[in-house]
C-alpha positions as CSV (number, residue, x, y, z in Angstrom):
1,M,57.9,35.9,-71.7
2,L,59.1,39.4,-72.2
3,H,56.8,42.2,-73.2
4,H,59.6,44.8,-73.8
5,V,63.0,45.9,-72.6
6,S,64.3,49.5,-72.0
7,V,67.8,50.8,-71.9
8,G,69.0,54.1,-70.6
9,V,70.9,56.7,-72.7
10,T,71.9,60.1,-72.0
11,D,70.7,61.6,-75.4
12,V,67.7,60.1,-77.1
13,S,68.2,61.9,-80.3
14,R,71.7,60.7,-80.7
15,A,70.7,57.2,-79.7
16,A,67.9,57.4,-82.2
17,E,70.4,58.1,-85.1
18,F,72.3,55.0,-84.0
19,Y,69.3,52.6,-83.4
20,D,67.4,53.7,-86.5
21,A,70.4,52.6,-88.6
22,V,71.4,49.4,-86.6
23,L,68.0,48.0,-86.0
24,G,66.9,49.1,-89.5
25,A,69.7,46.8,-90.9
26,L,67.7,44.0,-89.1
27,G,64.4,45.1,-90.6
28,Y,63.1,46.6,-87.4
29,K,61.3,50.0,-87.4
30,R,60.6,52.9,-85.0
31,T,57.2,52.1,-83.4
32,A,56.9,55.0,-80.8
33,Q,58.5,58.2,-80.0
34,Y,58.1,60.6,-77.1
35,L,60.9,63.0,-77.8
36,P,63.1,64.1,-76.1
37,Y,62.4,61.2,-73.6
38,A,62.1,57.9,-75.3
39,I,61.8,56.1,-78.6
40,A,60.8,52.4,-79.2
41,Y,61.4,49.8,-82.0
42,G,59.9,46.6,-83.1
43,E,57.8,44.8,-85.5
44,G,54.5,46.5,-85.1
45,V,54.7,46.6,-81.4
46,S,57.2,48.5,-79.2
47,E,59.5,45.9,-77.8
48,F,62.9,47.7,-77.4
49,W,63.0,51.1,-75.8
50,I,65.8,53.8,-75.5
51,Q,65.0,56.4,-73.0
52,L,66.3,58.7,-70.4
53,P,66.3,57.2,-66.9
54,A,63.1,57.8,-65.0
55,D,64.9,59.1,-62.0
56,Q,66.7,61.7,-64.3
57,G,70.0,60.2,-63.2
58,T,72.9,59.1,-65.3
59,P,72.2,55.9,-67.2
60,S,74.7,53.0,-66.8
61,P,74.8,49.8,-68.8
62,G,73.9,46.6,-66.7
63,K,77.0,44.6,-65.9
64,G,76.7,41.3,-67.7
65,A,73.6,42.4,-69.6
66,H,73.2,42.5,-73.2
67,F,70.4,42.6,-75.7
68,G,70.0,40.1,-78.7
69,F,68.1,40.9,-81.8
70,A,66.8,38.2,-84.1
71,A,68.1,38.5,-87.7
72,R,66.5,37.1,-90.7
73,N,69.7,35.7,-92.2
74,Q,73.5,35.8,-91.9
75,S,73.7,38.8,-94.2
76,A,71.6,40.8,-91.8
77,V,74.0,39.9,-89.0
78,H,76.8,41.4,-91.1
79,R,74.8,44.7,-91.9
80,F,74.0,45.1,-88.2
81,H,77.5,44.9,-87.2
82,E,79.0,47.1,-90.0
83,T,76.3,49.6,-89.3
84,A,76.9,49.6,-85.6
85,L,80.6,50.2,-86.1
86,A,79.9,53.0,-88.8
87,K,77.5,54.7,-86.4
88,G,79.9,55.1,-83.5
89,G,79.6,51.6,-81.9
90,K,82.5,49.5,-80.7
91,D,83.3,46.0,-81.9
92,E,82.6,43.3,-79.3
93,G,82.7,40.4,-81.6
94,A,82.8,40.1,-85.4
95,P,79.9,38.2,-87.3
96,G,80.5,34.5,-87.4
97,P,79.4,31.1,-86.0
98,R,79.3,30.8,-82.2
99,P,79.6,26.9,-81.7
100,D,79.7,27.4,-78.0
101,Y,76.1,28.7,-78.2
102,G,74.9,26.1,-80.4
103,P,75.7,24.3,-83.7
104,D,73.6,26.8,-85.8
105,Y,74.2,30.0,-83.9
106,Y,75.5,32.9,-86.0
107,G,76.0,36.2,-84.3
108,A,77.7,39.5,-83.9
109,F,78.2,41.9,-81.0
110,A,78.7,45.7,-80.5
111,I,78.7,48.2,-77.8
112,D,76.4,51.2,-78.5
113,P,77.7,54.6,-78.0
114,F,76.2,54.6,-74.5
115,G,77.9,51.5,-73.3
116,N,75.0,48.9,-73.9
117,K,76.1,45.6,-75.4
118,I,73.9,44.5,-78.3
119,E,73.9,41.5,-80.6
120,A,72.4,40.3,-83.8
121,V,71.7,36.4,-83.9
122,F,70.6,34.2,-86.7
123,I,69.7,30.6,-86.1
124,A,68.3,29.1,-89.4
125,G,65.6,26.7,-88.0
126,E,64.6,29.1,-85.3
127,A,64.1,31.9,-87.8
128,R,61.6,29.9,-89.7
129,S,59.7,28.7,-86.7
130,R,59.6,32.2,-85.1
131,R,58.0,33.6,-88.3
132,N,55.4,30.8,-88.3
133,T,54.6,31.3,-84.7
134,A,54.3,35.0,-85.1
135,R,51.9,34.6,-87.9
136,G,49.9,31.9,-86.2
137,P,48.6,28.9,-87.7
138,K,48.1,29.0,-91.4
139,R,44.4,29.4,-92.4
140,K,42.9,28.8,-95.8
141,S,41.2,31.7,-97.3
142,A,37.3,31.7,-97.5
143,A,37.6,30.8,-101.3
144,K,39.7,27.7,-100.5
145,R,37.6,26.5,-97.6
146,M,34.3,26.8,-99.4
147,P,33.3,25.9,-103.1
148,A,32.5,28.7,-105.5
149,R,28.8,28.0,-105.7
150,K,28.5,28.2,-101.9
151,L,30.4,31.5,-101.8
152,K,28.2,33.0,-104.4
153,A,25.0,31.9,-102.5
154,K,26.4,33.3,-99.3
155,A,27.1,36.6,-101.0
156,K,23.6,36.8,-102.4
157,R,22.2,36.1,-99.0
158,G,24.2,39.0,-97.6
159,T,23.0,41.3,-100.3
160,A,19.5,40.3,-99.7
161,T,19.7,40.6,-96.1
162,R,21.2,44.1,-96.4
163,K,18.4,45.2,-98.8
164,R,15.6,43.9,-96.4
165,K,17.2,45.8,-93.6
166,A,17.4,49.1,-95.7
167,R,13.7,48.8,-96.6
168,R,12.8,48.4,-92.8
169,R,14.5,51.7,-91.9
């Protein structure tokens, strides 16, 4: 449903130090930067942005809003929380099970140096299905779909076709 999320900060460079470390603990990387105005993170695409407010005003965290990041395992949730606190964030909920959110929910919460509430969450079955969905359906390689003799014949035809085209030129 969501394409990306942006949060306002007063200092993008300072926020980058925090988010490079905290999101790095979850395996996310910086995907774009437009310094001194904005930086983005994600897994290949820019999904989470930190930026100066477009109206040049003072940013303020949304009341009741928070941003949850998928973790690959419970250890990543712990690394996220430890890193957030080490980089100037405030504890908003130590790593652990959250049975009120679901039987397999494992999360941790922090407040970034700019007042935004962030979370790392791991749900065992969901993590597997998210990885499989992101990659799309599994496809067999050409070698597994086609017998070796057919692959060789196809390769020869391709070579012969390229040679004929080259002679025509």
